[in-house]
C-alpha positions in Angstrom: 26.6 6.5 -18.4 24.2 4.0 -16.3 20.7 4.0 -16.8 17.9 5.2 -14.9 16.2 3.1 -12.2 12.5 1.5 -12.8 10.5 3.7 -10.9 6.7 2.9 -9.2 5.1 5.2 -11.8 6.7 3.5 -14.4 4.9 0.1 -13.8 1.1 2.3 -12.3 -1.6 2.5 -14.1 -4.1 5.1 -14.3 -6.7 2.7 -15.0 -9.1 3.2 -11.4 -11.3 5.1 -10.2 -11.5 7.4 -6.9 -14.3 7.3 -4.3 -14.9 8.7 -0.9 -13.8 6.2 2.2 -16.3 3.7 2.1 -18.8 2.4 4.8 -19.4 -0.7 5.3 -22.0 -1.5 3.7 -20.7 0.0 -0.1 -20.2 -2.4 -2.8 -17.2 -2.7 -5.2 -17.2 -4.3 -8.5 -13.9 -5.8 -8.7 -12.2 -3.0 -10.2 -9.1 -0.6 -8.6 -11.0 2.6 -6.6 -8.6 4.8 -4.3 -10.3 5.4 -1.6 -9.9 8.9 -0.3 -10.5 11.3 2.8 -11.9 14.9 2.7 -8.3 16.3 2.0 -8.2 13.9 -1.1 -5.3 12.1 1.1 -5.3 8.6 -0.3 -6.8 6.6 2.7 -7.5 3.0 1.3 -7.4 0.8 -1.8 -10.5 -1.2 -3.0 -9.7 -4.5 -5.3 -11.9 -7.4 -5.7 -12.5 -9.0 -2.5 -13.2 -4.9 -1.6 -11.4 -2.4 0.5 -7.9 -2.5 2.3 -5.1 -0.2 3.5 -3.2 2.2 1.2 0.1 1.9 1.0 1.1 5.5 -0.6 4.5 5.3 -2.3 6.3 8.4 -4.6 6.3 7.9 -7.3 10.2 8.4 -8.2 10.8 5.1 -5.5 12.5 3.1 -7.3 11.5 -0.3 -8.1 13.7 -2.1 -6.0 12.9 -0.4 -2.9 9.2 -0.9 -3.0 10.5 -5.0 -3.9 12.8 -5.2 -0.9 10.6 -3.0 1.5 9.5 -6.1 4.0 6.5 -4.0 5.5 5.5 -3.8 1.9 5.8 -7.1 1.0 4.1 -8.4 4.8 1.0 -6.0 3.7 0.4 -7.1 -0.1 0.6 -10.6 1.5 -1.6 -9.6 4.0 -3.9 -8.9 1.1 -4.0 -5.5 0.0 -4.5 -4.9 -3.7 -1.7 -2.8 -4.6 0.6 0.1 -4.2 -1.2 3.9 -4.4 1.3 6.2 -6.2 1.3 9.9 -5.3 3.5 12.9 -6.9 5.9 14.9 -5.1 3.1 17.3 -3.9 1.3 13.8 -2.4 -1.3 14.5 -5.2 -2.8 10.2 -6.5 -1.0 9.9 -9.3 -1.5 6.1 -10.1 -1.8 2.5 -8.9 0.4 -0.7 -8.8 -2.3 -3.7 -8.8 -1.2 -6.8 -7.3 -0.9 -8.4 -10.4 2.4 -5.9 -11.5 3.6 -6.2 -8.0 3.7 -10.5 -8.6 5.3 -9.8 -12.2 8.2 -7.5 -11.1 8.5 -9.8 -8.0 9.0 -12.9 -9.8 11.2 -11.1 -12.7 13.7 -9.9 -9.5 13.8 -13.5 -8.1 14.7 -15.0 -11.4 17.7 -12.4 -12.1 20.7 -13.8 -11.0 22.0 -12.8 -7.1 25.5 -12.9 -5.9 25.8 -15.8 -3.5 25.0 -14.2 0.0 23.9 -11.0 -1.7 21.8 -9.3 1.5 19.4 -7.2 -1.7 17.3 -9.4 -1.9 13.6 -8.8 -2.4 12.0 -8.6 1.4 15.0 -6.9 3.4 15.0 -3.3 3.8 17.1 -1.1 1.5 15.3 2.2 2.6 12.9 3.8 4.7 9.7 1.8 4.5 6.2 4.4 3.3 3.7 4.9 5.5 0.8 2.5 5.6 -2.6 4.3 6.0 -5.6 2.5 7.5 -8.8 4.9 8.7 -9.5 4.1 12.4 -12.9 3.2 12.7 -13.6 4.3 16.1 -13.0 7.9 15.1 -12.8 8.0 11.3 -8.8 9.2 11.0 -6.2 8.2 8.9 -3.6 6.4 11.2 0.0 5.8 9.1 1.6 3.1 10.3 5.6 2.3 9.3 4.5 -1.6 10.2 1.2 -2.7 10.6 0.6 -6.5 11.5 -3.2 -7.5 12.1 -2.5 -9.8 14.9 -0.9 -6.2 16.7 -3.0 -4.0 19.1 -1.7 -0.5 18.7 -3.1 2.8 20.0 -5.0 5.1 17.1 -2.8 8.1 16.8 -5.7 10.5 16.9 -7.2 9.9 20.5 -6.9 7.7 23.8 -8.7 4.1 21.8 -7.6 1.2 20.9 -6.7 1.5 16.7 -9.5 -0.7 14.9 -8.7 -0.5 11.0 -12.3 0.5 9.4 -11.5 -1.7 6.3 -10.3 -4.7 4.8 -8.6 -8.1 5.9 -7.5 -6.0 8.7 -10.9 -5.0 10.1 -11.3 -6.6 13.8 -15.0 -7.7 14.2 -16.4 -6.3 17.5 
C-alpha cells in the first residue's frame, strides 16, 4: 500500500492569532497573524515584517504540490510570512510559517532526483492557489493566480488600478 502523501495541514501550526484586516497604522509583535475580512475569509498574513498577502491552500493539498508551484514560491520569495491553510469549507485551519516551508524545500532539494526529472521545486504540478490581496483603493480582496509586484493590474471590483493595501507589494502613492 502506497503511503499517503504529506499535506500542508501536516506541517501547519495552530500557533497564530486572527485579526481584522489592518490599516497601515497597525503594528505587529512578530507573531503570525491571519488577517480576515468581514466574512472571516483570510485576506492577509502578518509576520515579523508586517502584513502581506495570503496564499490560501486547502489542508489536503499535497506538500509537494505547494513546493513545486512557481506562484507559491514566487510570493514567498517576495516576502510572504507563510501559507494560510483552510479546511474543506474554506475556514481557517492553520498556518505554515515560512521557516517550515524552507525546511521542507531544503529536504525536497536534497532528495534524490532522476537526471532530467521535470518535477523539481518551482515547476507547476497542479493549479496554483489564489493569492489574496486587498486593494488599498476599495478595500476589496482580489484573487490572483499570479501576482508580480512589478506589474500593474486592474482591480476586480472597480474601474481602477489595483493598489496592494499592505506588505512589500504596497505601491506608494
